[in-house]
N, C-alpha and C positions, 0 to 999 in steps of 0.2 A: 719664580722669576715674576717680577712685576710687567706690565706693560707700561708704555711710553706716559699715557695719560695718568696711571697710577702712580708712576714715579713721582711726576710733576706735583701732584696732590701731597704725596709723602714728604716731599722735601721743601714746600712752600714755607716761607719766614713766618715771622710774626704777623700778628693781626688777623682779622676775622677771615675764616677761610670757609667757603661753600663747596662742598663736594657732592654734585649731582650724580647719583650712583642709580644706573638704570637697574631693572630686575635682572639677576644674575650675573652682575658685573663685578663682583668680587669685593663688595664694599667693606665687609668686616675686615678682610685681608688688609684692605688699603688702611684703615683706621688703626689697625694694631702695628702696621709697619711704621705709620706716621707717629705713634707713640715711640716706637724704638729709635726712630731717627731722632726725635726730640732727646732722648736719654744718650745717645751715643755720639751724637754730631753738633747737638746745640748745647750741650752740657746741662740740661734741665734735670733736676732731681727728681728720682721716680716718686717719691712720695708729695712732690708739687704737682702732680699731674692729675686731673680728674676726669674720669671718663663713666660717661653716665648713659644707660641703657632703659628699656621700657619694662623688659620682663625678666625675672630671676634666671630663666633659660638662657637669655642672651647675655646676661651679666656671667654666668657660668662659662658659657663659651668664649666670652672674650678673656676672662682669666686663664682659661685653659690655653688659648692661642698667646696670651702675652709670656705665660710662661714657657711654652715651647720656643717662643722667640728670644726671650732674655733670660729666661731662667730664673731659678731663686723665687719660685711662686709667684711670677709677674714682676719681681723686682721692687716690691712696694708701692706700685701705683695704686692710687685709690681708685676703685671701680665698683659700681653696683647700680642699682634702679634709683630712680628718682625718690623713692619712699625710703630705700634705705639709708642713702646720703642724707637725706632730711632728718632721719631718726639720729643720725650721727651728730648733726649740728645741734639738734635739740637736746640731747644728753648733755651738751655742755652749756647751752643757752637759756632752756626752758623756764629757769626762774624769771627771767626777764618779763615772761608773759604770765607770771603768776602760777606757773606749773611747778611742782618739785621734778628735780632732776631725773629721779628715779620712776616717773609717771609710766603707767602701763598703756600699751596698745590694746584697745577692745576690738576682739575678732568679729566676724561676721554674724555669729550665731548670738554672740552675747549682745551685740548691737541690735539685733531684731528683738531679742527679749526685753532690752531697755526701752526700746521705741512701744513695744506692746503695753509695757507697765506703765509708762507715760501716758498714753492714749486711754487705758483703762483709768487710772487715777483721775482723768478728766473725764469720764463718761462718753467717750468716743469710741463708737463700736467700728469694727472692721468693715462693716458694710457701709458705713458712711465714709470712712477714710482708712483705706487700707495701708498697713505700716510699711509695705513695701512701696508704695507709691509716694509716702512722705520721706522716706530714705532716699529714693530717687530723686527727688525734688531738692532736698537739701544736699545731695552730692553735686548736683547740677551748679548749685550756686557756689559749691566751694572749688569744683573745676572753673568757675568764671573768675576765680579770685576774690568772691564776696563774703564778707562775715555778715552774720545775722543783721547788724546796724547798716551794712551796705546793700542789703537784699530789699527789693520793693515788695509791696504787699501782694500776697496772692490768694485770692479766695477759691476755695475748693468745699462744696458741700455747706457753705455757710460759714467755713473755718477759714481763718488766715493762716496760711502755712508759714509765713515770716514769724508769727508770735510762736508757733511750734518749733521752729527752728532755734529761737532764742531759747526756749524751754529745754530742748534737746542738749543744747551746748551747756545750759547749767547744770543738767544733769551729769553731764560728762566731767566737766570741771568739779563738781562735788565728789565724784568718785576717783579724781586724779588720772582721767584716762583722756586719750585721743584716739578717734578712729583714723582709718588709713588716709583718708582726704584730709584730715587736719594737719598731718604730718607736712604736706606740701604748703598748705594755706598759713601754717604757724611759722614755717620757715620764711615765706615771702613776707608775712607781717614783721619778723625779725630784720630782714633786709630793708622793709619799708621804714618803719617807725623806730629803730633805734640805730642811731648813727655809729656808736661805738662798736656795737655787736655788728653791724653790716660791715663797718671797715674790718673788722677781725676775721671775719668770714671771706670776703671776697680777696683780702692779702692771703689767704691760707694756700692759694693755689697760683701757680703761673701760667696754666694751661687748661682750658676746659674743652673737652670733647663730648660730643652727643650722637648718639646714632638715632635713625629712624626720625630725624626731626620734623617731618611733614606729619608726624602723629601727635605733635604737642597741642596740648589745650592751653587756654590763655594762662592759668595760673603755672603751669610748667614755663611756659615761654618767658613770664615775667621772673620766675625764679632764675632761669639762664642769663637773661639779659642784665638783671641785678648784680649775679654772682661775678660776671665777667665784664662789669661795667668799666673798671678802673684800668687792667692791662689790656683789655679787648682782645686777647689771645683766644678766641673761642673758633673752634672747628666744628662746623655740624654737617652730618651726613644723612642725605636723604633722597627722596624722589617725589616730586610733586604729582608725577602720575600715578603713584601707588597711594595716594591719600585716600582714604575709602572709610575713616571714622567719623565723619562730620556728626553722624547722630549722635555721637557720645562726648561731643565737646571738641573734638580736634578742628583746628582751623587751618586749611591750606594756605592761608594769606600768610602766616610764619615764614614759610620758605619761600613763596613768590616775593615777598617783601624782604627778604634779608638784606638785599643790596642796598634798599633804602634806609633800612635801620641801622644798618653798619656800612657807612658811605665808602669805608675803605676797603671793602671786602674784594677778595679775589674769588674766582668762580672756576671750578674744574668740573669735567664733565667726563664720567665712566660710562662709554658707550658700547663696549665690546662685551657680548653675552656669552658665557661659557656653558650655559645650560640647556637652551633650546635649540633645535635645527633651525636652518635659514627660513625654511617655509612658515615655521610658526612665528618667526619674528617678523617677517612680511606681514602678516595678518595682524600681528600687535602693533607694529608702527602705522598700518593703514586705520586701524580703529582709533588710537590716541590721538592721532594726528587731527582729527575733528574738534578737539577741545581747543577753544580760543585761548584760554588764560593758563598758559604753561610756559614753562623754559624749554626752549627750542633744543630739541635733542632726538636721537633716535638709537635703536638698537642694531649694533652691527653683529651679523653672525660670525663665529670663531668654528662652526661645525659646518658639516654638509647641509646640502639643501634640504634631502629628507622627504617625507611625505607631505603632500599638500592636505591642510586641514578640511574638514568636510562639514557641511550643514545639512542635517536631516529634518525635514518637515514629516511629522508622524500623524498618525490619524487623532490619538488621544494620548494621556499620561500613561497608559498601560503599553500601548504599541511604542512608546517613548522608551519604556523600562525594558521592553524587549530588545529594542535595538541595542541598548548598552549591554544586555546580557549576552547578545550574539557577539558583538565586538569584543567584549571580555573574554568570552569562551575561546574566540579565535586567537586572542593576543596571548592567551595563558600559556601556548606552547612555547613562547619566547621568553616571557617574563613573569615573577610570580604574582600572585594577586595583589600584595602588598604594594606593588609598584602602579596600581591602578586606582583611580578615584574618581568619583561622581561629585561635582560642586554644583550647588544651586543655590538662588537668591533666596527663597523662603523654606524654613524647616518643614512646613508641610508637604513639600514635593517628595519628601522621603517615603511617603504612605504606599505609593505605587511602585516606587522602587524597591522597596523591603520586600512587599507581598512577591513580585516578580522574581526576584532574586532567591527567595525561599523555594518557590516553585522551581526554578532552575538550579537548585543547589549550588548557588554562587556564595561563599562565604564573605560576610562583610560587617562592618564595625561603623557605628555611627561616632563620629569625632566631635567632641565639644557640644554634644547636645543629648537629648532623650530621643529614644526610639518613639515613633509617633504615638503607640499604644501605651507608652510608658509615661506620657504626661499627665500632670495632675488633672488637667480639665477633661481629658479623655477617658480617665479611670472614673472619674466622678460621674461623667455622662452615662458612661456604660453600666456603673452599679445601679444608677436610676433606671436605665432601661430595661436591665435584667430583673428588676423587681416588677416593672410592667409586665413583662413577658414570661414570667413565672419560672425563671431558670436562675435566681438569685441564691446565695448561700448567706450564711450569718454576717461573714465579713463584709459583704456588699452592702447589707442593711445598716451595719455598723458604721460604715465609711460615710454615710449620706444622711444619718437621722439626724444630724444636727447642722447640715448644710441647706440653705444659710441657717442661722443660728435659730434655735427654737425653746432655748433655755434647758437643754438637756445636757447636765454636766457629766463628768467621768462617772460619778456614782449612778446616775439614772441610766446611762450606757451599760454599766455593769447589771442593774436590774433588769434592764431589759433582755439581753444576751442570756441572763440565767433564766427567766421566764420562757424564752424560745428554748433553750437547751433542756427545760424540764419538760417541755410539752412532747419531746420526741418527733415534733413534726418539721417537714421542711417550710423554709421560709413562707412560699406560697400557700400552704395549707394552713400555717400558723396565722397569717393575716386574715384570711377567710374565717377561721375559727375566732379571732380576736373580735372581729366586726360582728359576727353573728352572735357573739355571747350577750347575754341580758346586762352584765356588768363588767365594765372595764377597771381594771386593777390601776391603782392611783399612779403605780410606776409607768404606766403607759399613756397617761392622759395627755401629755405634752406631745406625743409622737401619733396621737389617734388623728388628727387631722392629714398628716402625711400618709398613712395607711389608708383612710377613706379617699384620697386622692389618687392613690395607686389603684385602687379596685375600680374608681370612676373611670380612669383612663383604660384600664383592662377591657372594660365593656366596649371601648369604642375601637381598639386597637386593630380588629380585622378591616376596618373601614380605612386606616390609614397608611399610607405608602411605607412610612417609617415605623410603624406598629407603635407609634405614641412616643417616639424618641424626642421630638422637639415639643410637644404637648407637655411632658413631665418637666421638662427644664425650664419651661415658660412659666408653668403654674405653681411650680413649687418656689420661683422667684432666684433659682439659680443663675439664669443670666443676668438678671438684673444685678445680683451681688457681684458677678466679676466687674462690673462698671466701677466699682470702689478700687480697682487695681490702677485707674488711670487711663486715659483715652488709647495710647498706643498698645499697652499691655493687654488691655481687655479687647481691643480689636484683633490682636492675634490670636488670642484663646478663643474667642467667638468664631473667628475664621476658622480655627481647627475644629470646632465642633460643627459647624456648618459642612465642613468637608466631611467629617464622620457620618453626618445624617445622610448624604448624598451615597457615601459608600455603603452604607445600611441597605438604602433602598435598592440599589443595585445587586447587592448581595442577595437579598430577599427575591428580588424579582427572577435571579438566577437559580433560584431552588433552594437556597441554604435555609436552614430554621435559624431561630433565634439562638438556640444552644449551640447550634453549629458555629454561629458567627463568634459567639462567645469563647470557644475553643480555638476557633483561628486567631482571634485577638490576643488571647492567653500566649499562644504560641510565639506571636509577633512582638512580645514585649520580654522575653526571656533573654538571660543575660548573656547568650552565646557569644555576642559581638564584643564583649567588654574585655576579652583578654588582649592586651595591647601587644602580645607577642606573636598571636596568630597570623598566619598569613591569610590576608583577608583585605578585600575591597575596601576603601575608605569612602564613606558618605559624610560630607560637610557642607557646611555653608560657605559661600565664597569669602566672606569675612574671616572666617577661621582658617581659610588655606593660606592666607598671606605669609610667606617665609617658607612654604613647603614646595616640594617638587616631586613629581611623577613622571614614570615613563609614558604613561597613558592616561589620558584626561577626557571625560565627558563633561561639558558645561550645560545643564539641563535647563529648559524653560527660557531659551534665549529669545524671548518675545516680548512685546510691549505689554505693560501691565505686571510683568514680572521682572525683566531686566530691559530697559528700565522699570523699575517699580512704580506702580501707580501713584503712591506717595510723593514719589520724586519728579513724576511728571506734573503732578499738581503744583509742586515748589517752584516749577519753572527751570531756567537754565542752570542755575547754581546744583540744584538737586539732579539735573539730567547729567552735567559733568561729572558728578561724583559717581553716577551710575556706570558711566561709560569708563570711568578709572578702575570701575569694581570688575567689569568685564575685562580689560586690560590684564589686571592681577590675575584673573582666571586664566587668560590665555597663556600669561607667561608662567605658569606652574607647569605646563606640558614639556616633556624632553623630545619626545617623538612622535605620538601620535595623539591627535586633538579632534575631537567631534564636539560640534555645536548641535543640539536638538531644539526642537519645540513642537507644539501640538496644535492641529488645528482646533481641535475640542478640548477643553479644559475645565474640569470641575472647580468652581471657585465660590466661596462662601455658599458652598452648597446649590449652586445654580450652574447651568451650563454656560459657559464663555467660549467665543470663537475668535481666539486671538490673533493678531497679524504678526509675522515676524519682526524680531527687533529692528526698530529704526537705525541701530547701530551698524547692521550688516546690509541694509538695504542696497547701498551702492558699492560693495565691495565687489570687484570683478572676479569672476569664476576661475581666473588665473590665480587668484590668492585662497579663493575659498569656494571650493566645489560643493554646489548645491544640488541636493536630492529630493524629490517629492517621493514617499513611500508609496509602495504599490500594495503592499499587505500588512495587515495587523492582525494579531490574535489577541484580542482582549480579555480579561481575565473573566467576562461575564458572557464568553460565547466564544468557541474555539474557532469559529467558521471564518470564511473570507471577508474581509473588509475592504471595500475599494476607497481609492484616495480621490480627491477632487480631481475632475477632468477624465476619469476612468468610468465607463457606463457598464451598466449590467442590462443585459437583455435574455430574458428566459428563453430557452431552446424550444419550448413545447408549447404551442398554440397560445402564446402571447395576446394579451388583451390590447387595447388601444393605449392605456396607461401604462401598461408594462413595457410597450415598446419604446418608451419615452427614455430619455438618459437618466437613469436613476443613479445617483452616486453620493457616496458620503460627502457633507458640506452642501448639498443642493437644497436649495429652499423649495418647499413642497406645498400644496394646498390639498387638504382633505376634506370630504362634503361635510363631515360632522366636527371635526376636530379643529378646522382652521388651518391658519399658516403654522408652518414648522420647517425644521431643518434636520435632514437626514444625519444621524451621528454613528450609525453602525449598521452593517449587512452582515448576514450569515447565511450559510446554506447555499443551495444551488438549484437552478432552475424551478420548478414550481413549488419547491420548498423552501425559496428565499424568504427569509423574515428581516424586516426592516425595524430599525430602533430610530424613533423621530421624537425629537424635543419639540412640542408644539407651545407657541406664545401662551395661550390661554389654558390648553387641557394638560401640559406638562409632558412626562415622558410616556410614550407609547411604544410597544412592541407590537407589530402588524405583520400578516402574512402578505407580501407583495402581490399576489396572484388576485387577491381580493380587496386591497386596500384603496383602489380608485384614486389613486394619487396624481395630481396635476403639477408639472414642474413649472415655477413662476420667477 
């Protein structure tokens, strides 16, 4: 059965139609029934209807629902993704652009190979310009609807990327290939530049419908406008409140300005939500109502009120993860693990969650991303570090011997590994032996500087909190090499490396040896969580979660700097508005139980941060969001009692004057030698209480409270 709003949208007549479909409001059902109505009641032939989606999964679901509704495999309705429909057109009209109709589509692997070959032919190293960065820039131009001739010059490392875009397109044309972005851009070119072809294309259909319209980028938007320009029978379904892909080219203005672009448009609002409890919807409405530029609408509950969402402020990210574990263990009595999810803004947040879930034996799987320890830069960094700390094997040496490039080709690697194998020595001893020998084999001359650097840093490792982790990455030039990936990509990978550095320091401080740490890292990159059919908690980014739903959801890191992300804060209101929409999307993934969490102390870029709870929830009343200050935490680096801000610790036996003061996690203190710092953890009790303090100048120190002579400031 359709509700009244859905019926009105389904039965609307000709002309442009805007269907604003809130989260969980049955938008796919509505669009499918509108197609059925066009066929059954308005006499439009199925093959004259075009239904466009964004993903193959969504296209398959639409075809299945059309088949269920009207039979005959969908009755001949033409449906598919933007790319698949564009390919259909190009198979007929590609010759107008100078391509044969039997051109081939280049896949992503061959695309990367082509770019690498092109750069190598021009003597451009990957350290100067990474192939992935160039591909990303070219795709950005195509998503914006710009051919090489329409693109502006863009300099990077002394190279004009526009010239390389031109060269890349020449290479593709010579191969008689198009990449995926070309399918859309070349289809738009046909509509723009060739009147006869354009007429044939837009008279092919009597009605065009598109799902998730808020996610369209400029070239997709132009594609739709040109295709529907004559008959104007265009129906778009979407929700500006769920527009969260601005970073990859989507423009929320397309749905906000629909009624201006199409002046005769009718607007329909689907506001009845069939997914979430009333309490969860109250929070969603309260959050999103603070965005100024949006269509006026709200989600109405069709289910019971349910449990009020909760916001938990935890001591640090490990306490945050333990809170999740406790919630999920309790909830497992009612629902399977697969109906629970943790959603986060940044993939690096998975590190603490993965560790604690393994300790608590909670099955989990990473959706749409790699486990923290399976990421390329993390594996590279640990390979370097294991060499410095004498716990590497031959594979670690082979992994980094040519990172960054030292002129060691495949043959050079083979010769090096053969010499290592023939020696019968472990890598650490083999390096010692090689450097002590009177003569160095020719096969090892190019790697000799790396071996010397490893040995040099080994001699200093005992004096360094991270045992040479950052030193080896900086002095080999590995961190500098990452910059060729482009600003955003490099920032993300360097952020992961700095997060790992702090994790190593804390692990070593807690008593782990480098070898034990490497064992732990190996366990955490195992493939146990890759079985999609297993009953496991889902861990994923908020962007990845769009379109999914779970009984129980935890939104992690709901704090300024993460959600909203610092980059968005720097962008101003436009960026902040999209971050608010991202939080709204996360909230509306939950059906029955929703917790938001933050940490008073979070390790970011390798440093200690003391974030404030997200500005998005600051003014939310407790009747809508119950707010908790955590009293206990068991961090991974000390299983003792950790106090929250506002809780004080006073030893019971013979307290000194300093001890009798209110020492608590989050309190600022002064030490006579180390200066000013902040208490980040407390463990033990009475005279055995130990405090961990992050000092502004001296860094992290663990002190016995009884002897610390701290002054609260």
